[in-house]
C-alpha positions in Angstrom: -51.3 -75.9 3.8 -51.8 -79.4 5.1 -54.7 -80.1 2.8 -52.2 -80.0 -0.2 -49.8 -82.7 1.3 -49.7 -85.9 -0.5 -48.1 -88.1 2.0 -47.5 -88.3 5.8 -43.9 -88.3 6.7 -42.6 -88.5 10.1 -40.1 -85.3 10.1 -37.8 -87.8 12.9 -38.1 -90.8 10.6 -34.7 -92.2 8.8 -36.2 -91.7 5.4 -37.2 -88.0 6.2 -33.8 -87.5 7.1 -32.3 -88.8 4.3 -34.6 -86.7 1.9 -33.7 -83.8 3.8 -30.1 -84.6 3.4 -30.5 -85.0 -0.3 -32.5 -82.0 -0.8 -29.7 -80.0 1.2 -27.1 -81.4 -1.0 -29.1 -80.5 -4.2 -29.8 -77.0 -3.0 -25.9 -76.5 -2.4 -25.4 -78.1 -5.9 -27.6 -75.4 -7.5 -26.1 -72.5 -5.7 -22.7 -74.0 -6.5 -23.5 -74.5 -10.1 -24.6 -70.8 -10.6 -21.5 -69.6 -8.7 -18.8 -71.6 -10.6 -20.6 -70.9 -14.4 -20.0 -67.0 -13.7 -16.6 -67.6 -14.4 -15.2 -69.7 -17.7 -12.4 -71.3 -15.6 -14.9 -72.7 -13.5 -17.8 -73.6 -16.0 -17.5 -76.9 -16.5 -17.4 -77.6 -12.5 -20.6 -75.5 -12.1 -22.5 -77.6 -15.0 -21.5 -80.7 -13.2 -22.6 -79.5 -10.0 -25.8 -78.5 -11.1 -26.4 -81.9 -12.9 -25.4 -83.8 -9.7 -27.7 -81.4 -7.9 -30.5 -82.4 -9.9 -29.5 -86.1 -9.5 -30.1 -85.9 -5.7 -33.1 -84.1 -6.0 -34.7 -86.8 -8.2 -33.5 -89.4 -5.9 -34.7 -87.7 -3.1 -38.3 -87.3 -4.6 -38.3 -91.1 -5.5 -37.8 -92.5 -2.3 -41.2 -90.4 -0.9 -43.7 -92.8 0.5 -46.8 -92.6 -1.5 -45.2 -93.9 -5.0 -46.7 -97.0 -6.0 -44.9 -99.6 -8.5 -47.1 -98.7 -10.9 -46.0 -94.9 -10.2 -42.5 -95.9 -10.9 -43.5 -97.4 -14.2 -45.2 -94.2 -15.5 -42.0 -92.1 -14.2 -39.7 -94.2 -15.9 -41.8 -93.9 -19.2 -41.7 -90.2 -18.6 -38.0 -90.3 -18.2 -37.5 -92.3 -21.5 -39.8 -89.6 -23.4 -37.7 -86.8 -22.0 -34.7 -88.5 -22.8 -35.6 -89.1 -26.3 -36.4 -85.4 -26.8 -33.9 -84.0 -25.0 -30.6 -85.6 -26.2 -31.2 -85.0 -29.6 -32.0 -81.2 -28.5 -29.1 -81.1 -26.7 -26.7 -82.9 -29.1 -27.9 -81.7 -32.6 -29.1 -78.2 -32.2 -25.9 -75.9 -33.2 -24.8 -73.1 -31.3 -26.4 -70.6 -33.3 -29.9 -72.0 -32.3 -29.3 -72.0 -28.4 -31.5 -68.9 -27.9 -34.4 -70.8 -29.3 -33.5 -73.9 -27.8 -33.6 -72.6 -24.5 -37.1 -71.1 -25.3 -38.4 -74.6 -25.9 -36.8 -75.8 -22.5 -38.8 -73.1 -20.8 -42.0 -73.7 -22.9 -41.6 -77.7 -21.6 -40.6 -76.7 -17.8 -43.3 -74.0 -17.8 -45.9 -76.3 -19.2 -45.1 -79.0 -16.9 -45.5 -76.5 -13.8 -48.7 -75.6 -15.1 -49.9 -79.4 -15.5 -49.2 -80.0 -12.0 -50.9 -77.0 -10.7 -53.9 -77.8 -12.6 -53.8 -81.7 -11.2 -53.5 -80.0 -7.7 -56.5 -78.1 -7.9 -58.5 -80.9 -9.0 -57.1 -83.1 -6.7 -57.9 -81.2 -3.6 -60.8 -78.8 -4.4 -62.7 -77.6 -2.5 -60.6 -78.4 0.4 -58.1 -75.7 -0.5 -57.3 -72.6 1.4 -57.7 -69.3 0.4 -53.7 -68.5 0.0 -52.8 -72.0 -1.7 -55.8 -71.0 -4.0 -54.1 -67.6 -4.6 -50.6 -69.2 -5.0 -52.1 -72.0 -7.1 -53.9 -69.5 -9.4 -50.7 -67.5 -10.1 -48.7 -70.6 -10.8 -51.2 -71.7 -13.4 -51.2 -68.4 -15.3 -47.4 -68.2 -15.1 -46.8 -71.5 -16.4 -49.5 -71.0 -19.3 -48.3 -67.6 -20.6 -44.6 -68.9 -20.2 -45.4 -72.0 -22.4 -46.9 -69.9 -25.4 -44.7 -66.8 -24.8 -41.7 -69.3 -25.0 -42.8 -71.1 -28.2 -43.7 -67.8 -30.0 -40.2 -66.3 -28.9 -38.5 -69.6 -29.9 -40.7 -69.1 -33.9 -39.7 -65.7 -33.9 -35.9 -66.4 -33.5 -36.0 -69.6 -35.9 -38.0 -67.0 -38.3 -40.9 -69.3 -38.4 -42.7 -66.4 -37.4 -42.5 -63.0 -38.5 -39.7 -61.4 -36.6 -41.3 -57.8 -37.2 -43.6 -56.7 -33.9 -47.1 -56.9 -34.4 -48.7 -53.9 -33.3 -52.4 -52.4 -33.1 -54.0 -49.6 -31.4 -55.2 -50.5 -27.8 -52.9 -53.4 -27.8 -52.0 -53.1 -24.4 -55.1 -52.6 -22.9 -56.2 -55.6 -24.7 -53.1 -57.8 -22.9 -53.9 -56.1 -19.6 -57.8 -57.0 -20.2 -57.0 -60.7 -20.5 -54.7 -60.9 -17.7 -57.2 -58.9 -15.7 -60.0 -61.7 -16.4 -57.3 -64.4 -15.1 -56.8 -62.4 -11.9 -60.5 -62.0 -11.6 -61.3 -65.6 -11.6 -58.5 -66.3 -9.5 -60.0 -64.1 -7.0 -63.3 -65.6 -7.3 -61.9 -69.1 -7.0 -59.9 -67.9 -3.5 -63.6 -66.9 -2.4 -65.2 -70.2 -3.6 -62.7 -72.8 -4.5 -65.7 -75.0 -5.5 -65.9 -72.9 -9.2 -64.1 -75.5 -11.2 -65.2 -74.3 -14.2 -63.1 -71.2 -13.9 -59.7 -73.1 -14.1 -60.3 -73.7 -17.9 -60.9 -70.0 -18.3 -57.8 -69.1 -16.2 -55.7 -71.4 -18.6 -57.2 -69.9 -21.8 -56.5 -66.5 -20.1 -53.0 -67.4 -19.7 -52.3 -69.0 -22.5 -53.8 -66.3 -24.8 -51.7 -63.7 -22.6 -48.5 -65.5 -23.8 -49.0 -64.7 -27.2 -50.3 -61.3 -27.2 -47.3 -60.8 -24.5 -44.6 -61.7 -27.3 -46.4 -60.8 -30.7 -45.8 -56.7 -30.3 -41.9 -57.6 -29.5 -39.4 -57.7 -32.2 -37.3 -60.4 -32.9 -34.0 -58.4 -32.1 -35.1 -58.3 -28.4 -36.3 -62.0 -28.1 -33.1 -63.0 -26.3 -34.1 -60.4 -23.7 -37.5 -61.7 -23.5 -36.5 -65.3 -23.2 -34.8 -64.4 -19.9 -37.8 -62.6 -18.6 -39.7 -65.8 -19.5 -37.2 -67.9 -17.7 -37.7 -65.5 -14.4 -41.3 -65.8 -14.8 -40.8 -70.0 -15.2 -38.7 -69.8 -11.9 -41.3 -68.1 -10.0 -44.1 -70.3 -11.2 -41.8 -73.5 -10.0 -41.2 -71.7 -6.7 -45.0 -71.0 -6.3 -45.6 -74.6 -6.9 -43.1 -75.7 -4.3 -45.3 -73.3 -1.8 -48.5 -75.8 -3.1 -46.4 -79.2 -2.8 -44.6 -78.0 0.2 -41.5 -78.9 -1.0 -38.4 -77.1 0.0 -36.3 -77.8 -2.6 -38.3 -76.5 -5.4 -38.8 -73.4 -3.6 -35.2 -73.0 -3.6 -34.8 -74.0 -6.9 -37.7 -72.3 -8.6 -36.3 -68.8 -6.3 -32.6 -69.1 -8.0 -34.0 -70.2 -11.6 -36.0 -66.8 -11.3 -33.8 -64.2 -9.9 -30.9 -65.8 -12.3 -33.2 -65.1 -15.2 -34.0 -61.6 -13.9 -30.3 -60.7 -13.7 -29.5 -62.1 -16.8 -32.5 -60.0 -18.5 -31.3 -56.7 -16.4 -27.5 -57.6 -17.9 -28.9 -57.9 -21.6 -31.1 -54.7 -21.2 -27.9 -52.7 -19.6 -25.9 -54.0 -22.5 -28.6 -52.2 -25.1 -29.4 -49.5 -22.9 -33.0 -50.1 -22.5 -35.5 -50.9 -20.0 -38.0 -53.7 -19.3 -41.0 -51.7 -20.1 -38.9 -50.3 -23.2 -38.4 -54.2 -24.2 -42.0 -55.3 -23.5 -43.3 -52.3 -25.3 -40.8 -50.4 -27.6 -41.3 -52.5 -30.6 -37.6 -52.9 -31.0 -36.1 -55.0 -33.7 -38.7 -53.7 -36.1 -37.0 -53.0 -39.6 -36.0 -49.5 -39.9 -37.6 -47.8 -42.6 -35.2 -47.0 -45.7 -33.5 -43.4 -45.1 -31.5 -43.3 -48.1 -29.5 -45.8 -50.6 -26.1 -46.9 -49.9 -24.8 -44.2 -52.1 -26.0 -41.3 -49.7 -24.2 -42.6 -46.8 -21.1 -43.0 -48.7 -19.1 -45.6 -50.5 -17.8 -48.9 -49.2 -14.2 -50.4 -49.9 -13.3 -53.9 -50.3 -10.2 -55.8 -49.7 -8.9 -59.3 -51.2 -7.5 -61.6 -49.3 -3.9 -60.9 -50.2 -4.3 -57.0 -49.2 -5.8 -58.2 -45.8 -3.6 -60.6 -44.8 -0.5 -58.0 -46.0 -2.2 -55.5 -43.2 -2.8 -58.2 -40.8 0.5 -59.7 -40.9 2.5 -56.2 -40.7 0.3 -54.9 -37.6 1.4 -54.4 -34.2 -1.8 -55.2 -32.5 -4.8 -56.9 -33.7 -8.3 -56.9 -32.1 -10.8 -59.7 -33.3 -14.5 -59.0 -32.8 -16.6 -62.2 -32.8 -20.4 -62.2 -33.9 -23.4 -64.1 -35.0 -21.7 -64.4 -38.5 -18.8 -66.4 -36.9 -21.3 -68.7 -34.9 -23.2 -69.2 -38.4 -19.9 -70.3 -40.0 -18.5 -72.3 -37.1 -15.3 -70.5 -37.6 -13.8 -70.4 -34.4 -11.3 -72.9 -34.9 -10.0 -71.1 -37.8 -10.1 -67.9 -35.8 -7.8 -69.4 -33.2 -5.6 -70.6 -36.1 -5.6 -67.3 -37.8 -4.5 -66.0 -34.1 -1.7 -68.3 -33.4 -0.6 -67.6 -37.0 -0.4 -63.8 -36.5 1.3 -64.3 -33.0 4.0 -66.4 -34.6 4.5 -63.2 -36.8 5.1 -61.1 -33.7 1.5 -59.4 -33.7 -0.3 -59.6 -30.6 -3.9 -60.6 -30.8 -7.1 -59.6 -28.7 -10.6 -60.4 -28.7 -13.3 -58.0 -27.7 -16.6 -59.4 -26.4 -19.7 -57.5 -26.4 -22.4 -58.6 -23.6 -25.1 -59.6 -26.2 -23.0 -60.6 -29.4 -24.4 -63.5 -30.7 -27.4 -62.5 -29.2 -26.9 -64.2 -25.9 -24.7 -63.0 -23.0 -21.4 -65.6 -23.1 -22.2 -66.8 -26.7 -19.1 -66.0 -28.2 -17.1 -66.9 -24.9 -18.5 -70.2 -25.3 -17.5 -70.8 -29.0 -14.0 -69.1 -28.5 -13.6 -71.3 -25.2 -14.2 -74.5 -27.7 -11.6 -73.5 -29.8 -9.2 -73.3 -26.8 -8.8 -69.1 -27.0 -6.5 -68.4 -23.8 -9.3 -66.6 -21.6 -6.8 -63.7 -20.6 -7.2 -62.7 -24.6 -10.8 -62.4 -24.1 -11.6 -58.7 -23.3 -15.3 -57.0 -22.3 -16.5 -54.0 -23.8 -15.4 -51.8 -20.7 -12.0 -53.2 -20.9 -11.4 -53.0 -24.3 -12.9 -49.8 -25.5 -10.3 -47.2 -24.1 -7.6 -49.5 -26.1 -9.4 -49.0 -29.5 -7.5 -46.0 -30.5 -3.9 -47.7 -30.3 -5.1 -50.7 -32.2 -3.8 -51.2 -35.7 -6.3 -53.6 -37.2 -10.1 -54.5 -36.0 -11.3 -57.5 -37.5 -14.9 -57.9 -37.1 -16.4 -61.6 -38.0 -19.9 -61.2 -38.4 -21.0 -58.5 -35.6 -23.4 -55.9 -37.2 -25.3 -53.8 -34.5 -22.6 -54.2 -31.4 -20.4 -52.1 -33.8 -22.9 -49.7 -35.3 -21.2 -46.1 -34.6 -25.2 -44.5 -35.3 -26.0 -45.8 -31.8 -23.8 -43.0 -30.6 -25.6 -40.2 -32.4 -28.7 -41.1 -34.4 -31.5 -40.5 -31.9 -33.9 -41.8 -34.7 -32.2 -45.4 -34.7 -33.8 -48.1 -32.5 -30.7 -48.9 -31.1 -29.6 -45.4 -30.0 -28.1 -45.2 -26.9 -27.1 -48.8 -27.1 -23.4 -49.5 -25.8 -21.2 -50.4 -28.6 -17.5 -51.8 -29.2 -15.8 -48.5 -30.4 -14.0 -50.4 -33.1 -14.2 -47.1 -35.6 -11.9 -45.8 -33.4 -8.9 -47.9 -34.4 -6.8 -47.0 -37.4 -8.2 -50.0 -39.5 -11.3 -51.8 -39.4 -11.8 -54.9 -41.6 -15.4 -56.6 -41.6 -16.0 -60.0 -42.7 -19.6 -60.5 -44.0 -21.2 -62.5 -46.6 -23.3 -59.6 -47.8 -24.2 -55.8 -46.5 -27.4 -57.2 -45.0 -28.3 -55.2 -41.9 -28.1 -56.8 -38.7 -30.8 -58.6 -36.3 -32.2 -55.0 -35.1 -32.7 -54.4 -39.1 -30.7 -51.2 -39.1 -28.0 -50.0 -41.5 -24.4 -50.2 -40.3 -22.6 -46.6 -41.0 -19.3 -48.7 -40.1 -19.5 -50.0 -43.4 -19.0 -46.9 -45.2 -16.4 -45.4 -42.9 -13.5 -44.3 -44.7 -11.2 -46.7 -42.5 -13.4 -49.8 -43.2 -12.4 -52.3 -45.8 -15.0 -55.0 -46.5 -14.0 -58.7 -46.8 -17.2 -60.7 -48.4 -17.4 -64.3 -47.7 -18.3 -67.2 -45.4 -16.2 -66.4 -42.1 -14.6 -69.8 -42.0 -13.2 -69.8 -45.5 -12.2 -66.2 -45.5 -10.2 -67.2 -42.1 -8.6 -70.1 -44.0 -7.5 -67.7 -47.0 -6.3 -65.2 -44.4 -4.2 -67.8 -42.6 -2.8 -68.8 -45.9 -1.5 -65.3 -46.7 -0.1 -64.3 -43.1 1.7 -67.7 -43.1 3.3 -67.0 -46.4 2.0 -70.6 -48.1 0.4 -69.3 -51.0 3.9 -67.8 -52.1 5.6 -71.3 -51.5 2.9 -73.0 -53.4 3.3 -70.7 -56.1 7.1 -70.9 -56.0 
């Protein structure tokens, strides 16, 4: 692969040693970042370790030979442009939009990897070995498909594009036909790297395949798809590392790819679905109406004072945060309500579903922001056995993850998905703006359960009212 090396660096030189040490320290930072971010108690330290790893990697790259003063100017301009885009994305995008923001990050990263691969090809063809050409071709296809695929996923999550799956007969054959064309031209380039006209065809096939890959998938599966696209982007970066003979890029890409794959596995397990079912099952398509609300039963509502009295007189209350809490930014009010209940002698716990809020860890991050004690956050496996002994479950905007139909309704698209067993508690209070179905588009039979009380309203406003009722401030005001 020496034909793809851009510079000559004496491995025994001081510069080579410094670069090697910076890259080694950067790789250690990446590994520690993933390790520490797996625990909420060390997550901040993990983020810092990752940032330092990237900083060291950038410094090591900038001191490589062959970069001219003009090159540094271009790099500085690129850094300013990236910062101008990245800082607003980091500061202004709300937590509820994290999945689509992450998708955009994947799109930008994949586009960068794809463009670098394209430049490498045109800089060094036809003096490229068959192995490097194969790696380069795969890297370009992955970069292109992740770019358009991530844009499609972000568009569906943001509801710019329709969330319904777009399916038609023979779609799978068309998709793999497009991919097959790209693979065929990669093989042709391996045989004859001088076929420069094949690269635009490979690029177009990759871009088109990214679109075709995502449009048959419903909006409810987009977070899982984003995790898979993250894995593809990591693989693309690792392959680019082989082309550029950059060991750190190989390590970083492999870590990124495997972490994305593991995340996708976690999400698929949380929904009891396979990769093939996610990619080809059209999950998220709105369920056809099987009956009016009256056929499922009637709903019961509770006023604020009724809900407050029930909570205040409970022994154990479990709060289930969901997307509705995130939209309302009600996490601080939730913490305040929990503190108010604790002052009344009520024990409070939190039940966290793996994909509540559409991404693993979404609810944990929001509650950590409100400084909710981490030992009160219980995952699904820990809390489910406790629900029969729970007096009240307070569901805040969660929907599909508490839908009992997932256990028994085989016609439901969420059938078999592990859920929080909130319906086994003595009383369930559901805080929602309306009776609108959840992200999967299916009716929630929990709302019609005889033990369920619906409290309609914005989660933040409802929490404020319940705090007033539980604390007794309203009575003192009336007096």
